[in-house]
Every structure is written in structure tokens, then in C-alpha cells.
Rosetta silent file (secondary structure, phi, psi, omega in degrees, C-alpha in Angstrom):
SEQUENCE: MPDFPMPSRRASLLIALALGLVGGTTYPLIDLALACRATISEACVWSKAYLPLTLGLSLVIVGGIVTLLTYLLLVRKRQRGTNTE
SCORE:     score description
SCORE:     0.000 S_00000001
   1 L     0.000  133.386 -178.106  -96.703   37.406  -40.999 S_00000001
   2 L   -67.574  148.200 -179.286  -97.577   38.121  -37.349 S_00000001
   3 L   -99.885  103.781 -179.139  -94.753   39.066  -35.036 S_00000001
   4 L   -89.254  147.066  177.160  -94.854   36.786  -31.985 S_00000001
   5 L   -67.786  146.716 -179.325  -92.812   37.587  -28.865 S_00000001
   6 L   -77.860  132.162  179.890  -89.698   35.465  -28.414 S_00000001
   7 L   -72.422  149.269  176.488  -89.964   32.937  -25.562 S_00000001
   8 L   -70.914  174.379  179.582  -87.455   33.119  -22.729 S_00000001
   9 H   -63.638  -39.421  179.815  -85.000   30.273  -22.154 S_00000001
  10 H   -65.240  -44.272  178.573  -87.194   28.831  -19.415 S_00000001
  11 H   -64.042  -39.666  177.398  -90.270   28.996  -21.635 S_00000001
  12 H   -61.438  -41.699  179.414  -88.292   27.417  -24.490 S_00000001
  13 H   -65.736  -41.785  179.259  -87.232   24.580  -22.210 S_00000001
  14 H   -66.204  -39.978  176.616  -90.794   24.000  -20.999 S_00000001
  15 H   -62.933  -45.063 -179.948  -92.121   24.007  -24.567 S_00000001
  16 H   -64.217  -41.528  178.619  -89.406   21.565  -25.634 S_00000001
  17 H   -64.873  -39.547  179.071  -90.091   19.270  -22.656 S_00000001
  18 H   -64.787  -44.649  178.753  -93.823   19.268  -23.370 S_00000001
  19 H   -66.867  -35.716  176.337  -93.274   18.393  -27.033 S_00000001
  20 H   -65.009  -39.650  177.728  -90.759   15.696  -26.061 S_00000001
  21 H   -65.707  -42.994  178.448  -93.254   14.186  -23.645 S_00000001
  22 H   -64.872  -45.752 -179.955  -95.995   14.192  -26.276 S_00000001
  23 H   -65.364  -39.593 -179.133  -93.691   12.728  -28.931 S_00000001
  24 H   -69.662  -29.069 -179.246  -92.294   10.091  -26.596 S_00000001
  25 H   -90.992  -31.006 -177.398  -95.698    8.861  -25.488 S_00000001
  26 H   -77.318  -28.513 -178.330  -97.578    8.992  -28.775 S_00000001
  27 H   -59.390  -51.595  179.503  -95.042    7.012  -30.791 S_00000001
  28 H   -68.974  -28.221  178.361  -95.577    3.664  -28.987 S_00000001
  29 H   -70.716  -37.014  175.553  -99.329    4.244  -28.799 S_00000001
  30 H   -67.733  -40.111  177.000  -99.539    4.783  -32.554 S_00000001
  31 H   -61.572  -40.758  177.326  -97.385    1.702  -33.073 S_00000001
  32 H   -64.902  -42.397  179.551  -99.753   -0.264  -30.842 S_00000001
  33 H   -63.201  -38.731  178.496 -102.785    1.010  -32.730 S_00000001
  34 H   -70.293  -36.575 -179.962 -101.252   -0.042  -36.037 S_00000001
  35 H   -72.164  -28.068 -175.103 -100.281   -3.474  -34.706 S_00000001
  36 L   -98.654   26.026  172.940 -103.748   -4.082  -33.254 S_00000001
  37 L   -63.296  -35.824  170.311 -105.758   -3.521  -36.391 S_00000001
  38 L  -107.617  104.516 -168.420 -106.310   -7.270  -36.185 S_00000001
  39 L   -65.018  -20.284 -179.253 -106.874   -7.743  -32.438 S_00000001
  40 L  -100.092    9.923 -178.585 -106.006  -11.424  -32.345 S_00000001
  41 L   -75.178  156.952  179.712 -102.739  -11.080  -34.244 S_00000001
  42 H   -66.412  -34.996  178.488  -99.462  -12.045  -32.651 S_00000001
  43 H   -62.461  -37.374  179.067  -98.097   -8.535  -33.238 S_00000001
  44 H   -68.144  -43.147 -179.938 -100.942   -7.067  -31.196 S_00000001
  45 H   -62.153  -46.039  179.999 -100.397   -9.477  -28.314 S_00000001
  46 H   -69.804  -34.618  177.906  -96.657   -8.748  -28.164 S_00000001
  47 H   -64.524  -40.773  177.765  -97.199   -5.008  -28.555 S_00000001
  48 H   -67.330  -38.395 -178.402  -99.553   -5.004  -25.578 S_00000001
  49 H   -67.140  -38.997 -176.424  -97.154   -7.127  -23.536 S_00000001
  50 L   -96.390    9.620 -178.153  -94.164   -4.887  -24.193 S_00000001
  51 H   -58.561  -44.519  179.030  -96.029   -1.555  -23.992 S_00000001
  52 H   -61.185  -41.645  177.974  -94.615   -0.524  -20.560 S_00000001
  53 H   -66.540  -45.231  179.786  -91.056   -1.212  -21.701 S_00000001
  54 H   -63.558  -39.700  179.956  -91.594    0.444  -25.079 S_00000001
  55 H   -64.909  -43.602  178.411  -93.215    3.467  -23.481 S_00000001
  56 H   -63.899  -45.614  179.093  -90.314    3.957  -21.063 S_00000001
  57 H   -66.579  -39.061 -179.754  -87.671    3.592  -23.744 S_00000001
  58 H   -66.242  -37.984  176.959  -89.565    5.813  -26.153 S_00000001
  59 H   -60.263  -41.147 -178.905  -89.859    8.558  -23.555 S_00000001
  60 H   -74.439  -49.215 -173.033  -86.101    8.546  -23.091 S_00000001
  61 H   -79.969  -62.008 -177.323  -84.982    8.075  -26.687 S_00000001
  62 H   -67.526  -45.597  179.008  -87.659    9.664  -28.883 S_00000001
  63 H   -62.156  -38.603  178.300  -88.689   12.196  -26.254 S_00000001
  64 H   -65.129  -42.429  179.803  -85.075   13.160  -25.620 S_00000001
  65 H   -66.584  -44.675  179.155  -84.355   13.702  -29.296 S_00000001
  66 H   -63.121  -42.600  178.937  -87.546   15.725  -29.829 S_00000001
  67 H   -61.583  -47.755 -178.391  -86.816   17.813  -26.722 S_00000001
  68 H   -61.979  -48.780 -178.714  -83.237   18.520  -27.762 S_00000001
  69 H   -64.581  -40.990  179.041  -84.096   19.458  -31.330 S_00000001
  70 H   -64.911  -43.438  179.544  -87.035   21.645  -30.293 S_00000001
  71 H   -63.205  -43.457  179.367  -84.965   23.452  -27.672 S_00000001
  72 H   -63.348  -40.109  178.157  -82.125   24.061  -30.111 S_00000001
  73 H   -65.557  -41.761  179.886  -84.530   25.419  -32.721 S_00000001
  74 H   -67.122  -39.992  178.567  -86.215   27.731  -30.214 S_00000001
  75 H   -67.479  -40.500  178.749  -82.896   29.030  -28.873 S_00000001
  76 H   -64.326  -41.209  177.870  -81.613   29.574  -32.401 S_00000001
  77 H   -63.489  -39.826  179.034  -84.788   31.442  -33.339 S_00000001
  78 H   -65.032  -42.339  179.195  -84.424   33.569  -30.215 S_00000001
  79 H   -65.572  -39.836  177.650  -80.796   34.404  -31.030 S_00000001
  80 H   -66.002  -36.910  179.564  -81.689   35.333  -34.591 S_00000001
  81 H   -67.617  -35.598  179.608  -84.527   37.508  -33.327 S_00000001
  82 H   -79.687  -25.636 -179.947  -82.250   39.435  -30.954 S_00000001
  83 H   -75.898  -27.894 -176.337  -79.497   39.866  -33.567 S_00000001
  84 L   -82.877  -15.677 -177.216  -81.775   41.509  -36.133 S_00000001
  85 L   -85.575    0.000    0.000  -83.064   44.203  -33.797 S_00000001
């Protein structure tokens, strides 16, 4: 297995924020795509209407959870990497 350098705390935070942003924005877009398989359905109309609200809430809730978990995993990996050396 290749030995990758351990990211610094700042790099870990930036990686976690990027993944949180991606996770928070893709979740409502995937939900919209699934609801709009039939473009004239009521679910599609309501999904399009509430997309700005859903996107904002998803960024905070889903993005926050993904960011927190990713950051904790990266910090834990970094601590384990420094303890074994």
C-alpha cells in the first residue's frame, strides 16, 4: 500500500469543507433528478419550487455532518500516523 503524506490540520479542514460542500449540494440535486423522472408529476413541481430552500438546508445539515465526520477521520488518521513513528 502506498505511503501518502499526512495532511496538516489546515489541509484536513479544507478537504473536509470541500467534501461537505459537495455532499450538501449534490443531495438535493439527486433528489430533484429522482423526483423529475416524470417531468409533469406533482413531486417534480414541488421539488423545483422548494429547491432553493432545500439546497440551503442541505448545505447546513448534510454538509455540516459530512464536514465534521471527514475532519474527525482525517485528524484521527493523522494522530495515528504520528503515534506509530
